[in-house]
N, C-alpha and C positions, 0 to 999 in steps of 0.2 A: 489537318484537320480534315484531312479522304474521311473520318464520317459520321459528320458536322451536315441536316437537313439547316441551311438556313434556313431563314424567316424573311420571307420578299413583306416590298411592300405590298403588294399586289396581297398576296396572302394579306393581308392585314388588313382592306377595305373592307376584304371581302367577312370577317370575319366583325366589323367594327356597324354598330347599328347607326345614325349619321340623322340627326336631327336639328331641327330648324331652330335659334339660337345658345345647341351646345355645343362643347370641345367634348367630346373623349380622349381617352390615352389612345384608342385604335389611330387620331390624330396627329395622335402627334410626338406618338414612340418612333422609335428610329433605328432602323434594320443597314442593311451594310448593301450596299448598294449591290448588282450583278458585274462580274469581272469584276472585282475591288481584290486587294493585297487583306487577310483581312486584323494581321496583329495590327502594320502599322493601324489599319483604319479605326481599330478599340481605342491607343493605344490616341488617338490623334481626336479620336469623337470627346466634345460636355459628355455626352452620359456616364454617370459614374458609377453605375446599375450596370449589369449585363444576365440574364434573362435568360435558364437552357434548359430545358425536358427534357427528363431519359425517359421516354416509354416503352415498358418496359416488367413483367414480376416473372422475372425469370430467379431469380433472388426469390421471391415468395414462394413460387413451384419447388424447389426447389431444400424450401423451411416447412415445410406440410402447409402450406398460404395457399388461403381460398384467392385464384386470379383475380386480377380486375384492376391492377397497380395503373395499368401499360394505359388506363385509360386518363386517368387526369390531369395530364396537361392537355389533348383536345384542348376539355372542362376549361382548367386552366387560363391560358389559352385566349374564351372567347369571353369570357369574366373579366380579366384584369384590361383587354380590348375598348367593354364598356364601360371604365369608368371614368365616375365624373375630371376631365383636369384642373387642379381652378389652384387656390393658395395654398391650402395646406396639403398637396402634392402632385407632380409637374408628371405625366406623361411622358418628360421627351429626357427625365431624368434617367427612362431605361431605355437602356442598346436590349436588341430582340434579338437575341442569337441563334435563334432558333432549334434544335434538337435532336436529340446521337442519336444518328441513324442504327439500327437495334434493329432489320426488318426481317435480319440471315439468320441470326438468333434466336428470335420469335418462331419464328417459320420451323427452326430445330426444333424446339419445345411442345410443340404442335402434339405430339403420340410421346411424346418420353413420361412410365410411369414412375414416380419418385416415390413412389415400394419398390423399386428393382435396385438392386442395388448399382446394376450395369445404367439406367438411365441415371442414376441422383451425380451419382457421378461428370457423367457429360452435362447435366446440366452442371456441377460447382464450375467447369470446363468456359463455357457459358456468361459466366458468372466473374471468372478472373478475363475473359476479352472485352468485358466490358467494364471493366478496372479499371481496364488497362487507357480504356478513351479514355473513362469522364476525367484520372488522375492528370490527363495530357492535359487538356478542355478547362482541367479547376489552373490548372498550373498559370496556364499560358495564362486566361485572364488577368492571372491575377499580377501576375513579371509585369504586366500589360496595368498597372496600376486601378484594376476597377475590384468589384466584389459582384460575388456567385449572389441566383442567387435563381436556388436550381429545385425543380419541380420532378420531384420521382412520380411516377418507378415505389421500388421495394428499400427497403432500409440497409440495400449489399451496398448499399451507391454511399453509405455513408464512408467507408474505406477511401475509395478517390478521390471524393471534397479533403479526405484527414492528406489520401497521401502525394492531392496537386500541388493542395496549399503550402504544406511544408516543404515540399521542394520548391515554391517560391521565393517562402518565402527562408530559408538556410535554416534550417532546424528543425526540431519535431514543432506542435501547436499543443494544441489545448479543444476541448472539445465541452459542448455541456449540451444535451438529450431533456427531452423533454419530454417521455416514456413510458407509457404500460411498466415493456420490455428494458432489462441490463443491454440484449444483444452484445452483450460479449461471453455468450457458449465458444466452449471445447472449438481449438481448430480439429473439425472435420472437413473440412474444403466448403465453400463459399456458399452463404445464404448470404439471406436479408437479416438473417440471426446474431451471425459474427463479421460486418464489417468492424465493430469496439478494439476489439478481442485481438482482432487481423490486425489494423494497421497501428495498434500497443505493439505489440511480438516484432515485426513490423521494425520501429521502432519512430513514427513518426504521430507520434499520441498521444504526447507526454501526464499530461491531462485530463481527466474522465472527468465529471459529474453529474449520475442519471436522475433526477427531477423524476417526481414523481412514483417511484415501481408501484407494480402493484404485486403484495405480498400473494400474492394465492398464483403469483403466476411465477412467481424469482421462485428458481430449485436450490438444495441446502448446499449442490454445486457448486452453481456458481455465486450465496452468500459466503460461501469460504476461498472462495478467492478471494474473490473481492477487498476478504479483511484479511487475507495479507496482502493483500497489494491496498491497504487502504491512506501511504504515502501519498498514491497515484492516483486510485480511482474511491472515489463515494456514492453519496446518492441517501437520498430521504426515500422514505414514502407516501401511496399518495396514504393510505388509508393515515398515519400517521399527523397527515396535515387533517384532511376534509371531514372524517369518519371520527376518528377519535380527539382532530382537537389537541395533542400534544403537544404540536407546535403550527405555529405561524406562514400565510403566502409567502408576503412579505421582507420577514425576518430566511424561511428560508432559502426565498432567492441572494441576500444579499450570503450569505450562507458561500452559499455557491459562487458567485463574485469571487469573493473573497479569494476562494480558491484556485478562478483556471483565470481570474486577472491581470496576473504579472509578462503573458505569454498574450501573441495572437488566439483564437479559440475560433473556433462555429459554432455555428447558434443548430440545432438540430430536431427537425421537430417531429415526430409522429404521430401519426393520425386516432389511428389510436388509439391512445389515451385519450381521445374525446366521446364520448358517450352519443353513439343512432352517431354518428358518423362512416357509411360501407368501407370499410376496411376490412383483409386480408386477415383480421384476429376486432371483428367490432369487438365490443363492450358494454352496457349497463348501464354501466357506473365509473366516473373520471370525473374530471377537471372542466369544469366550463370553460365554454369559445370566452368568456370577457375576461376570466382567470390564462385563459392560454395570448389572444393576444394583451394584456398587461404584462407574461410574462415574455412576452416576444420583442414589444415595447423599449422592454427595461432595457436585456438585454444587446440592443440594436444600438442605447447608448454607447454606450465604456468602446473606447476608442480603440480596442485592441478584438472587437472581431471584426471577421474576416470573411463571415456569409452565412448565408442563413441554406435549409435543407427541406425542404416538407415532402417528408411521403406517405407513402402507403395510404394517402384514398386512391381509393377505386369506386368514382358514375361508376361500369361497370355497372357494380352488385349493389345500387343502389334501384326505390321504387324509381321507374320511367317517370311521372311523371314530375321527378321533387332532382331526376338525375341531373341537371343546374346548377343546383344550390353544392356540392363536392368545390367545385369549382369558384362559384362565387365567396365560398367563403374562404376557401387561398389566397382569393384575390382582397381578401379582410387583411391578409396576415400580413401580405407583400410590404404594404399601403400598409401596417403599421409597422416592420421594420422601413419603410426607407425613411421616414419620416422622423420614428432613433435615430435614427445614421443618421440625418439629413446633422442631427441640433452636432456631430461629429463638426460640420464642416464649417460651422459659421463661428 
């Protein structure tokens, strides 16, 4: 894992706010000691969950989005380190692996213009470089018998998550995506809007359910493609559930689960589905945070749940006095996933 920046015990100590009479996650989460072989340690550790950050927004830029998602990992790990370690959720269940080293790629995009054809090609190539690292690390984590918790970055990283999981499992996997957008756009060069279509085309994604599409922001061409593939790709819309009330949220979760449950599946969460969360495609209309948390709790309890990916949050785009709140939200979502998945371990 040459492109991994390991998180150290010293890193953890610096971001943990110690307080008398309290035990924080940062005091209990596990890091890999210096000069230790990573893979044997990951296999042998008692921690079931492996936390990985991808601090990039190159795929977002390549998709004409607003950069800022690169800042989510730093915000999230600070918040996670200061969650209370107690009977409800224990920090010792988490191995903080670290972050993928994307410094070189991020430096190369500084002066690129996504409106320029040549620059868009360069952006796409940089995304593919990151894809390679993501898929390799995710495959390694799952082969070690652990559950990845991935904090993005852009939704382009869904491709690496799916590919890495499929390679580890030895077969194509399924995915459920809580998202305002399908990210199933045409194969026009890699970006944050086509991670799932590339994974599907290359045989890593078997079945795909998009939960809560926004009707105003899904093109006719994408809807036509999905209709042709309805035995393997299905969706519902936010509008049909929470605006017109034609469908019930809980029942729709059960329908989505029925579609994907028979094979290993990834849980993909795009924070642009939640109103007023700073992201590359921020919205004013969407599901509540409580509905998102219920969604994660529901799907994480299922035996074939294989990873969770939380992406597109952009603290750098938030109001300065509140830019810690996205990290705090991600902390809630991470512990909701762990609490749900722990029921599989009973």
